[in-house]
C-alpha positions in Angstrom: -205.3 -225.6 -56.8 -203.7 -224.3 -54.0 -199.9 -223.5 -53.3 -198.0 -224.3 -50.7 -198.8 -223.6 -46.9 -197.5 -220.2 -45.3 -198.5 -218.2 -42.5 -199.8 -215.1 -43.2 -200.5 -211.9 -41.3 -204.3 -211.0 -40.4 -205.4 -208.5 -43.2 -206.5 -204.9 -42.0 -210.2 -204.1 -41.7 -211.6 -200.7 -42.3 -214.3 -199.1 -40.1 -212.8 -200.7 -37.0 -213.7 -197.6 -34.7 -217.3 -197.7 -36.1 -217.7 -201.5 -35.7 -216.2 -201.3 -32.2 -218.9 -199.0 -30.9 -221.6 -200.5 -32.8 -220.7 -204.1 -31.1 -220.5 -202.6 -27.8 -224.0 -200.7 -28.1 -225.5 -203.9 -29.7 -224.5 -206.3 -27.2 -226.1 -204.3 -24.4 -229.5 -204.1 -26.6 -229.7 -207.6 -27.5 -228.0 -208.4 -30.9 -228.3 -211.9 -32.4 -226.4 -213.4 -35.0 -228.5 -212.2 -37.8 -227.9 -208.4 -36.7 -231.5 -207.8 -35.5 -232.0 -206.1 -32.4 -235.0 -207.0 -30.7 -237.1 -205.3 -28.4 -236.4 -206.1 -24.6 -240.2 -207.1 -24.2 -240.0 -209.5 -26.9 -236.7 -211.1 -26.1 -237.7 -212.1 -22.6 -240.6 -214.2 -23.9 -238.4 -217.0 -25.3 -235.2 -218.5 -23.9 -231.9 -217.9 -25.7 -229.2 -220.4 -26.5 -225.8 -218.7 -26.6 -222.4 -219.8 -28.0 -219.3 -218.5 -27.0 -215.5 -219.5 -27.8 -213.4 -220.1 -30.7 -213.5 -220.6 -34.6 -215.2 -224.0 -34.3 -218.2 -222.8 -33.1 -218.1 -219.2 -34.4 -218.9 -220.8 -37.9 -215.4 -220.3 -39.5 -215.5 -221.6 -43.1 -219.4 -221.7 -43.1 -218.7 -219.8 -46.3 -217.8 -223.2 -48.3 -220.4 -226.0 -49.2 -217.8 -228.9 -49.6 -214.5 -228.3 -51.6 -213.4 -227.8 -55.6 -210.6 -227.0 -57.6 -213.0 -225.9 -60.4 -213.4 -222.3 -60.5 -216.1 -222.1 -62.5 -219.7 -220.9 -61.3 -218.6 -220.2 -57.8 -216.3 -222.9 -57.5 -218.9 -225.4 -58.7 -221.3 -224.0 -56.5 -219.3 -224.5 -53.1 -219.0 -220.9 -52.7 -222.1 -219.8 -50.7 -220.8 -216.1 -51.1 -221.1 -216.3 -54.6 -223.9 -214.6 -56.2 -224.7 -216.4 -59.8 -226.7 -213.6 -61.3 -224.3 -210.9 -60.7 -221.2 -213.1 -60.8 -219.9 -211.4 -57.6 -218.5 -212.7 -54.3 -219.5 -211.2 -51.0 -218.2 -212.6 -48.0 -220.7 -210.3 -45.6 -223.5 -212.8 -47.5 -222.3 -215.6 -45.0 -220.4 -214.0 -42.0 -222.5 -210.6 -42.1 -220.5 -207.7 -40.0 -218.3 -210.2 -38.3 -216.2 -210.7 -41.6 -215.0 -207.0 -40.9 -212.7 -207.7 -37.9 -212.3 -211.4 -38.7 -214.4 -213.4 -36.0 -216.2 -214.8 -39.0 -219.6 -215.9 -37.4 -221.4 -217.8 -40.2 -225.2 -217.9 -40.7 -224.9 -221.7 -40.4 -222.7 -221.6 -37.2 -223.9 -224.4 -34.7 -225.9 -222.2 -32.5 -228.0 -220.9 -35.8 -228.1 -224.2 -37.5 -229.8 -226.1 -34.5 -233.1 -227.1 -35.3 -234.1 -227.6 -31.5 -235.2 -226.1 -29.1 -238.2 -224.6 -31.2 -238.5 -220.8 -30.7 -235.2 -220.1 -28.7 -233.1 -217.1 -29.6 -229.9 -217.4 -30.8 -227.0 -215.5 -30.0 -223.3 -216.1 -31.2 -220.4 -214.7 -29.3 -217.8 -216.7 -30.4 -214.9 -215.3 -32.5 -212.6 -217.1 -34.8 -209.0 -217.6 -33.3 -210.0 -216.7 -29.8 -208.3 -218.2 -26.7 -209.7 -218.4 -23.3 -208.4 -214.8 -22.6 -211.0 -213.8 -25.0 -213.7 -215.5 -22.8 -212.5 -214.2 -19.3 -214.0 -211.5 -17.5 -211.6 -208.3 -17.2 -210.8 -208.8 -13.9 -209.5 -212.2 -14.4 -207.3 -211.5 -17.2 -209.9 -211.3 -19.8 -209.2 -208.9 -22.8 -210.7 -207.5 -25.7 -210.0 -209.5 -28.9 -210.6 -208.5 -32.7 -211.7 -204.9 -31.2 -214.6 -206.9 -29.3 -215.1 -206.9 -25.4 -214.4 -210.1 -23.5 -217.0 -212.8 -24.5 -218.1 -213.3 -20.8 -218.5 -209.7 -20.3 -220.8 -209.5 -23.6 -222.7 -212.6 -22.3 -223.5 -210.8 -18.7 -224.7 -207.7 -20.6 -226.8 -209.7 -23.4 -228.6 -212.1 -21.1 -229.6 -209.8 -17.9 -233.2 -209.9 -17.6 -233.6 -212.7 -20.6 -234.3 -216.1 -20.3 -231.5 -218.8 -21.1 -232.2 -222.4 -22.4 -228.3 -223.0 -22.8 -224.5 -221.6 -23.1 -222.4 -224.0 -25.2 -218.7 -223.2 -25.3 -216.1 -224.5 -27.2 -212.5 -223.3 -26.0 -209.0 -225.0 -25.7 -207.9 -225.6 -29.2 -206.1 -222.2 -29.3 -204.8 -222.2 -25.9 -203.2 -225.7 -26.7 -201.4 -224.1 -30.3 -203.6 -226.3 -32.5 -203.0 -224.4 -35.4 -199.2 -224.3 -35.0 -199.3 -227.9 -34.6 -201.1 -228.1 -38.0 -198.9 -225.7 -39.6 -195.8 -227.7 -38.4 -197.0 -230.7 -40.0 -197.9 -229.3 -43.2 -194.4 -227.4 -43.5 -192.8 -230.9 -42.7 -194.7 -232.3 -45.9 -193.9 -229.6 -48.3 -190.4 -229.1 -47.2 -188.3 -229.7 -50.7 -185.5 -231.2 -48.7 -185.5 -233.5 -46.0 -189.4 -233.7 -45.6 -190.6 -235.6 -42.5 -193.5 -236.3 -40.5 -194.1 -234.1 -37.6 -195.8 -236.5 -35.0 -192.5 -237.5 -33.4 -191.6 -234.1 -32.5 -195.1 -232.6 -32.0 -196.8 -235.4 -30.1 -194.5 -235.1 -26.8 -195.0 -231.3 -27.0 -198.8 -231.3 -27.3 -198.8 -233.7 -24.3 -197.1 -231.4 -22.2 -199.6 -228.5 -23.1 -202.7 -230.5 -22.3 -202.9 -229.7 -18.8 -202.7 -225.7 -19.6 -205.1 -226.3 -22.0 -207.6 -227.9 -19.3 -207.0 -225.2 -16.9 -207.9 -222.6 -19.5 -211.2 -224.4 -20.3 -211.8 -224.6 -16.3 -211.2 -220.9 -15.9 -213.2 -220.0 -19.0 -216.3 -222.0 -17.6 -215.7 -220.4 -14.3 -216.2 -216.9 -15.6 -219.0 -217.9 -18.0 -220.9 -219.1 -14.9 -220.1 -216.0 -12.9 -221.2 -213.7 -15.5 -224.6 -215.7 -15.9 -225.0 -215.5 -12.0 -224.3 -211.7 -12.2 -227.3 -211.7 -15.2 -229.5 -213.4 -12.9 -229.2 -216.6 -14.2 -227.9 -218.6 -10.8 -226.1 -222.3 -11.7 -228.8 -224.8 -12.7 -231.1 -222.5 -14.1 -229.9 -222.9 -17.4 -227.7 -225.7 -19.3 -223.9 -224.9 -19.4 -222.2 -227.3 -22.2 -218.5 -227.6 -22.9 -217.9 -229.3 -26.3 -214.7 -231.0 -27.9 -213.7 -230.7 -31.6 -214.2 -233.1 -34.6 -211.2 -234.5 -36.1 -210.7 -232.6 -39.6 -208.5 -235.3 -41.2 -208.8 -239.2 -42.0 -206.5 -241.3 -40.5 -203.5 -242.4 -43.1 -205.5 -245.8 -43.9 -208.7 -243.6 -45.4 -207.3 -241.1 -47.2 -208.0 -240.8 -51.3 -204.5 -239.9 -52.1 -202.2 -242.5 -51.6 -198.2 -242.8 -51.5 -197.5 -239.4 -49.6 -197.3 -237.6 -52.9 -198.0 -234.0 -53.7 -201.3 -234.5 -55.0 -202.7 -234.3 -51.4 -201.3 -230.6 -51.7 -202.3 -229.7 -55.2 -205.5 -231.5 -55.5 -206.9 -232.4 -52.0 -205.7 -229.9 -49.5 -204.5 -232.3 -47.2 -200.6 -232.1 -47.1 -200.1 -234.4 -44.5 -197.7 -237.5 -44.1 -199.5 -240.7 -43.3 -198.2 -241.1 -40.2 -199.2 -237.7 -39.2 -202.9 -238.2 -40.4 -203.0 -241.2 -38.3 -201.4 -239.5 -35.0 -203.9 -236.5 -35.4 -206.8 -238.5 -35.9 -206.3 -241.8 -33.5 -204.4 -239.8 -30.6 -204.3 -235.9 -30.7 -208.2 -235.5 -31.2 -209.0 -238.2 -28.5 -206.8 -236.6 -26.1 -208.0 -233.4 -26.7 -211.5 -234.5 -26.1 -210.3 -236.3 -23.0 -208.9 -233.6 -21.5 -211.9 -231.3 -22.1 -214.1 -233.9 -20.7 -212.3 -234.0 -17.5 -212.7 -229.6 -17.4 -216.2 -230.2 -17.7 -216.6 -232.5 -15.0 -214.6 -230.3 -12.7 -216.8 -227.2 -13.8 -220.1 -228.8 -13.2 -220.8 -228.4 -17.2 -222.1 -231.1 -19.5 -220.0 -232.4 -22.1 -220.5 -232.9 -25.8 -218.0 -235.1 -27.5 -217.7 -234.3 -31.0 -214.3 -236.1 -31.6 -215.6 -238.8 -34.1 -218.7 -236.5 -35.5 -216.9 -236.2 -39.0 -215.6 -239.7 -39.1 -215.7 -240.5 -42.9 -216.6 -236.9 -44.1 -212.8 -235.3 -43.3 -210.8 -233.7 -46.0 -209.3 -236.1 -48.5 -211.3 -238.8 -46.8 -211.9 -242.2 -49.2 -215.7 -241.7 -48.5 -216.0 -238.1 -49.8 -215.6 -236.3 -53.2 -214.7 -233.1 -54.4 -217.3 -230.9 -56.5 -216.8 -230.3 -60.3 -218.5 -230.2 -63.5 -219.9 -233.4 -63.1 -220.2 -233.8 -59.2 -222.6 -231.2 -57.5 -221.6 -230.3 -53.8 -223.9 -232.4 -51.5 -224.0 -233.1 -47.8 -223.9 -236.8 -48.6 -221.0 -237.0 -50.7 -219.1 -233.7 -50.1 -216.2 -233.3 -47.5 -217.6 -231.4 -44.1 -214.2 -229.5 -43.6 -212.6 -226.7 -45.5 -209.6 -228.0 -47.2 -206.2 -226.4 -46.8 -205.5 -222.8 -48.6 -203.4 -220.2 -48.6 -205.9 -217.7 -48.9 -203.9 -216.7 -52.3 -206.8 -218.2 -54.1 -210.0 -219.5 -52.6 -211.1 -217.8 -49.2 -209.2 -216.9 -46.4 -206.1 -219.0 -45.0 -207.9 -219.0 -41.5 -210.9 -221.3 -42.8 -208.3 -224.2 -43.4 -209.3 -227.3 -41.8 -212.4 -225.9 -40.0 -216.1 -227.2 -40.3 -217.7 -226.1 -43.7 -221.3 -225.4 -44.1 -222.4 -229.1 -44.0 -220.1 -229.6 -41.1 -221.9 -226.7 -39.2 -225.2 -227.9 -40.2 -224.0 -231.3 -38.6 -222.6 -229.8 -35.2 -226.0 -228.0 -35.0 -228.1 -231.0 -35.6 -225.5 -232.4 -32.6 -226.6 -229.7 -30.4 -230.0 -230.1 -31.3 -229.9 -233.7 -30.2 -227.9 -232.8 -27.0 -230.6 -230.3 -25.8 -233.4 -232.2 -26.7 -232.1 -235.1 -24.1 -231.9 -235.0 -20.2 -228.5 -233.1 -19.1 -225.7 -235.7 -19.5 -222.9 -236.2 -21.4 -223.1 -237.5 -24.9 -220.8 -238.2 -28.0 -222.2 -237.4 -31.5 -221.7 -239.7 -34.8 -222.7 -239.1 -38.4 -224.6 -241.6 -40.3 -222.6 -242.9 -43.1 -223.7 -242.1 -46.5 -226.3 -239.4 -45.1 -226.5 -235.7 -45.1 -225.6 -233.4 -41.9 -229.2 -233.6 -40.4 -228.8 -237.4 -39.8 -226.7 -237.3 -36.8 -227.0 -239.7 -33.9 -226.3 -239.2 -30.2 -225.3 -241.7 -27.7 -223.7 -241.5 -24.2 -219.8 -240.1 -24.0 -217.2 -242.6 -23.5 -216.3 -242.7 -19.5 -212.7 -242.2 -19.0 
């Protein structure tokens, strides 16, 4: 069971100085997500696929395979950090060393779970909570984030002298203030007196900020291109991909907790009014996607539209179920998004409304399908009733 949504402060981390030095050293040596430093000769033999950006590509919430209110057995088998034989939980099993500074790069993050291209090396430089500033080169305003150097700077060091197949970027949501919007909407739902939908006030504010988000995405892609050129990879020698975001919430007509009642909070983990759900799904996420598509166009990047990739798999969707004593988690039946939690019980607050393990497998499949096609703009969707590997790729809508 979840309690009311509250904003929390980032938790302190131990061994920061050691971790910072290790990150800097290993980036120069060629660190993969799994934490293995490869000999340069071997790394040069196979192309790399690199991910940069924010929590939707870093692997935030990859700890969870579905959602459950049942605390037994590692929350009915949904907690991948739980070891059944010992009865212990260790988040490092999923997030590795990145758990120590909150970047939360999971083992099932998109770039790691993508089946193709076969033999490619995977490098995940994304970090949960990152804005464009965390990507930009230092001379253009980039700055360390969570004690890690700018992602473009890390990229340049990591791929110098190494072949690169693709660089995929997820950026813009934090520049837009997406989390603040979600928090405002959740607070509007749980307010004891005078609770009201957030869409009427949030929609115009978001619309004002969309141009700023677009500018941030364009600047990020420009610095990624510069970093790649400095590393010996001119534009056109690799694939540069900007992706959008899947909707974590269904429209109001597809929520399995009708009536705007508190069971959405206490059971479902989706404390939002119907009006806000419909606005977020039908307008907010598509507007973000359209804006990012425009940024990709200006930057000469490919665009991967993920805005409809989780339809029917969102938190509290009528076509999904939570895991429990009589319902095991499954990519066919479970939600693909982490439900809202304060962090006082299950996991961390920052994992809320991010693609969970199944969602990340789905996004990895989307990336794989995109990379097997000739460079173009695509939209990825799921197959109703099937698992995360049954994703489908089609042309992205033209705007």
